[in-house]
N, C-alpha and C positions, 0 to 999 in steps of 0.2 A: 566471455573475455574479449572476443573480437568486437562484440557490440560496444562494450565499455571503451575499448581503445578508439573505436570510430567516433563515439560521442566526445571523447576527450580531444580528438583531433579536430572535430567540427567546432567545439567550443574555442579551441585555440585560434582557428581560422576567423571566427566571429570577432574575437578580441583583437586580432591583427587588423581586421577590416575596420573596426571602430577607431583604432589608433591611427590608421592610414587616413580615414576620413577627417579626423581631427587635424592631422598634419596638413592635409590639403586645404582645410578651411582656413588655416593660418597662412597659407601661401599668398603672397601679394606681389603685384607688379610695381615697378618703379618708373615714374615719369622721367623724361630726359632733361629735367631742369631742377634747380634747387628752389625750395620754398622758404619764405621768411616766416610764415605762420608756424606757431609752436605746436599745434595739435590739429590733425586732419584725419577725416575718415570719409572715403569715397566708396559707396555701396551700390550694388545693383538693386534698384528699388523693388523689382519684381521677385527676385530670389532671396534677397538678404545677404548675398555673397559680398564680402569685402574685397574690393578690387585693389585698393591702395590705402594705407594708413601711415601716418607719421605721429608717433607718440599717442596713438589712438586710445591706448588704455591707461594713459597717465592722467592723474587727477588735475583738474583746472577749474577755476571759477568761471562759470558760463555767462555771468553778467545778466543782461536782460533776456537772454535766451531761456533763462529760468521760467519766464512767463509762458513758454510753450507748454509747460506742464499744467499751468493754470488753465490754459485754453482747453487742453485735453479733459481736465476735470470738469470744466463748465459744460462741455458738449456731452459728457457722459452722465452728469448728475443733475443738470437743470432741464427738466422735461419740457417746459414752456419758456422759450427764449424771449418771449414778449413780456415776461415777468418784470415788473418795475422794482428797482432796488434803490434805496436812498443812501447817499454818501453821508456817513456818520462823522461827527465833529472829531472824535478821537482818532479816526483814520487820517483826516487831513492834518491834524497836529503832528502825526508821525512823520509826515513829509516836509513839514515846515523847516526851512533852512538847511535841508539835507543836500549836500553837494552831489550833483550828477543825477538828481531825481527828475526824470522826464514825466510829464503829465499829459492828460487829455483835455486839460482846461476846465475840469470840474471843480465845483466849490461845495463846501459842506452844506447839507440840506437839499442838494440837487438830486432829483430822481431820474434815473436813466434805465432803459431796458437792459436785460442781460445781453441781448443782441448788440445793442449799441456799445456796451462795455467791451465786448469781444472785439469789435472793430477798433476801439481805442487801444486795446491791449496789443493786437497784432500789427496794427499800422504804425503806431507812435510809441511803442514800448511804454505805454502809460502806466506808471506806478500807482496812480490813484485808482484806475480801473482794476488793476490786479488786487489791490487791498479791498475794494468794494466786493469783488467776486469772492475773495478768500473769506471775508467776514460773513458773507451770506451763506456760502457752502459749509463753513465751519461752525454754523449756528452761533455766531457772535464770538467765536474764539479763533484767533489767527494761529495760535499754537496747535489747536486741534486740526485745523486745515493743513498745516505743514506736515503733521503726522499722516494725514490722508494722502498728501502728495507723495511722501516717501513710500508709503505702503503700496500705492498704485504703481509707482515707478518700478519698484522691485518686482511686482507681479508681472509687469510687462517685460522684464528681463534686464532692466537698467540697475543691476545690482551694485554697481560702483558709484552710485549717485546718492548724495545726501543733501537735502534742502534744509535751510534754516529760516528762510523767508520766502514770500511769494512774489516779491518785487524784482529780485535779482540785483538789488543794491549791494554795494560792497560793504562788508563788515570787517573791520580790522581785527576783531577778536576771533574771526573764523567764519567765513561766509559759505555760500553754497558751493558744493564740489560735485563734479561729474567728469565724464570723459567724452571724447568725440564719438567713440563707438556707442556709448549709452545714449547720447543725444540723437544719433542716427536711428537707434532702436525706437526711441520715443517719437521722432518725427515720422518714421515709417508707419507707426501705428496711427498717428494723428491724421495722416493722409487717407486712412480708411474711414474716418468719421465724416458723416454727411455734412457738407457745407464748409468744412475746415478750410480748404484751399480758397474758397470764395472770400473768406475774411482776409486772407493773406494777400490776395491778388488785387483787391480794389485799389485804384489810384487815389481815391478819396471817398469819404462817406459822410453824409449828413446824418447825424444821430439825434438831432434836435427836431423840433423845439422841445425844450424841457420846462419845468416849472421855474427855471432860473434864466436860461438862455433862449432867445427867440431862434437862434441858429447856432448849431455846434457841429463843426466839421472836423473830421480826423483825416490827416494827410499821411500817405504811405511814405516812410523814410527809406524804403529799400530801393537803392539805385539800380540793382541788377535787373529789375523788371520795369524800370522807368525809361520809356522811349526817348525822353529828353536828356537823359544822363549819358555822360561819356563812358560809364560803366555798364550800360545796357547790354544784356545778352539775350538775344531773341528766343533761344530755346529754353531759357530758365523761367521758373516760377517761384514766388515766395522765397522762403517760408518765414524766416525770422532773422532780425538783425540784432546785434549787440553794440550799442554805441559806446563811446569811450567813457571810462570811469577811472578814478584813481585806483591803481593796483590791478586793473582788469583791461586786457587787450580787446581789440575789435573782434567781432565774430559774425558769422553768417551761416544760416542753414537754408539750403535751396534744393530744388529738384529741377531736372531738365530732361526733355524728351526730344529725340531726333531719330528719324528713320526707324521708328518703332522701338527704340531702346530708351529706357528710363533709368536715370541714376539719381541718387540722393547724396548730397555733399554737405559735410559739416566742417567748418573752419573756425577754430577757436584760438584765442591767445595770439592774435596778430599784433605786431608792434604798432604803437602809436607815435613813438618818437625815434629819432636816430641815435647813434652812439653818443652824440654831444648833448642829447636831451631836447633838441629842437623838434617841434611837431613835424611829422612827415606830411608831405604833400601828396604822396601816393597812398591810396587805400588798398593795401595788399589783400584784404579779405575779398575784395571785388576782382582785382586783376588775377589773383591766383585761382579764384573760382572759375573764371573764364578759361584760363590756361589749362586747368585740369579737365574741364568739360571738352575742350578742343582735343586734348590728348586722348581721352577715353573714347570719344566718338570716332576718332580716326584710327585708333590702335586695336579696337576690339570689334568683333562681329559674332553673330549667332550662326553656328554651323551644325549641320546634321552629322553626328559622329557615328551613329549606328542606325541602320535602316531596319524596319520591322521585317522579321523573317531571316535575318542574317544567321547562317549556321555558326554555332559556337563550339559544340562538343558532341561526343557520343557517350552514352551512359549504358553500362551493362544491364541486361534484362534477364530475370529469372522466371521460371514457371511457364515458359513458352517454347514451343518447337518451331514457331514461325520465324522468330528473330532472336539474335543474341545481343544486339545493341539497339538503342533507340536514338535517333537524331534529335538534338536539342537546339532550339533557335531562340533569337531575341523576340520577346512578346510584343515589343513596340518600338517606335522610333525614339531616339535620344538626341536632343539638341542641347547645346551649351554655349555660353558666352566664352569665347576663346580669342587669343591674339589673332589678328587678321592674317598673319603669315603662317598660321598653323597648317601643317601638312596632314591631311586626314589619313594618308597612307601610314603615318607613324602611330596611329591608334591601334592598340591591342586589347583583346578581351580575355580576361582571366575568369573562368567559371568557378563558382562556389556552389556546389550541389548540396541539396538537403540530405542526400544519402548516397552511398557508394554504388547502389544498384536500384533498379525498379522491379517491382513484382507485377507481372502481367495479371489482369488485363491493364493495358495502358491506353488512355484516351487522348487523342490529339488535343492539345491545349492545356493539359495538366501542368500545373506549376511544379518545377523540379529544382528551383534555386534562383540564383541571380549571377550576373557577370559584372566584374569590376572593369570599368572602362579606364584604361591606362594610357598616359601620354608622357613620355620622357621620365618614367619612373614615378609619376604622380597620378593619383586617382582623380578622375574628373566626375565620377558618379557611378551609378549602377543601373542595370536594366534587368528586368525579370526574364527568366528563362522558362520555356515551356516545351513539352514534348511535341514533335513535329509529325507524329504518325500514330495510328491505332495499331495495337498489338494484342492479339487474342491470347487467352490463357489455355494452357493444356490441362485438362481435368486430371489426367493421370499424374502429371508432375505436381499438380496442386495437392491431390490426396497423399501422394508420397511425402510432400513437404510437411503436411499435417501430421503424418505418422512420425516423421523425424522430429518435428517440433514437440510432439507429445513425449517421445522418449527422451528428449533433451530438456523437458520442462523441469522446473523446480519441484513441483508436486510429485511428478513421477519419481524423480531422484529421492525425494523425501520418503515416499512410501516404500520405494525399493530398499533404501537403507534401513527404514523401520522394520521391514519384513526380514531383512538380513539379521538385524539385531535380535528380533524375536526368534528367528531360526537358531541363531547362535545361543540364545538363552535356553531354548528348548533342548538343543543338543547337550549343552552343559548340564542342564537339569537331569536329562536322561543318563548321562555318564555318571553323575553323582548318585543317582538312584540305583543304577545297576551295580555300582561299586559297593554301595551300602547293602544292597540285597545279597551280593556275593559274600560280603564279610559276615553279616549276621546270619545269613542262611547257612553257611558252612559251619558256624559255631554250634548251631542247634543240632545239626546232623551228627556231630562228634560227641555230643553229650550222651553218656551210656544210659540205657533204659533200666529202670528198676524192675527187678524180678519179683514176682508175687510168691 
């Protein structure tokens, strides 16, 4: 019974821990300024922790940032990027006269390497390059490729994303939908793919000559990493822009590194016009990207919250005459990204032990549970707990515990009860037998004997 109660208590603690982790994961900080952008997600690129979000889980049309998924698919599915692919006539026809369709300057019948198409896609939001790659990877079916995009996006964790085309072009009947958080997940994955950032960072790239053009140059439209632009931000890199389209706001996906810290920022649905309908002269997706990076670099730092060997608790020990308790310590150092003004003295450790006691022998370094690292009522993480000393076992106490364990075991109780039942049945049988013997035996003695 005691064991069952302990297991129930331990299960409850684990559930509480999981709930607390979820609550902490949802915790966000707020910059000291208002944002015009409709959807924002700022993430620690190394840990995946969301630092700040504004409508980060709300569906929005990402526009040309859709092509980020096409780049991921190409890098994962085309083994040889020097493969030459021909621009089919039906693909060019799809873009003819379409408002807002940006291209890489390709014409039907032109053959370009997959590598060159990736540069056109990432640098110029080239819809023609997106269609060529989609047709190639979809084995001639754009519909099949879109299904591939959705399946892979969901596998990566972007479960609130649905693509209907590979270009990112606006569709009045219902276009691509995603969230800033999903785009951050996809971009974080893209950054792990070999060469991805090289495509995003080039200022320009010559992808010709081809069978049509003697020279074909793609220009990077991303002002955040252009040293000649007023929106240049030295710490930022790439990743993808979304130019203006009817019904779709500006967008920008970027990463920035400073003083050893790397962040990933997604800004979507930034306004293109003011309240009167006039075109804005300020590009908020750039200015707000810089403001958010300035804020996060200034407001957060990595601190060591728990040192290796920090004493955390004592746990009772059985089967030993040497010690009644064992000292438990942190198995390693724990560091975390926290606000710069964090007072380490306010950090507390709450132990969650695997069991309520240890059975000797205990070896120094044995894992005994973990500690929740708490600050201001919120959980920052956890650190493994280990025994801090060797404790020998008492053989006498060990054998005595075995005897107690045997007499308290299920099988002992089963056989004991079984024997009691057998004994009870035997006694009952003997009582019945003796009673019958007396009854019938007495009758025979009283019967008179016949004389001869």
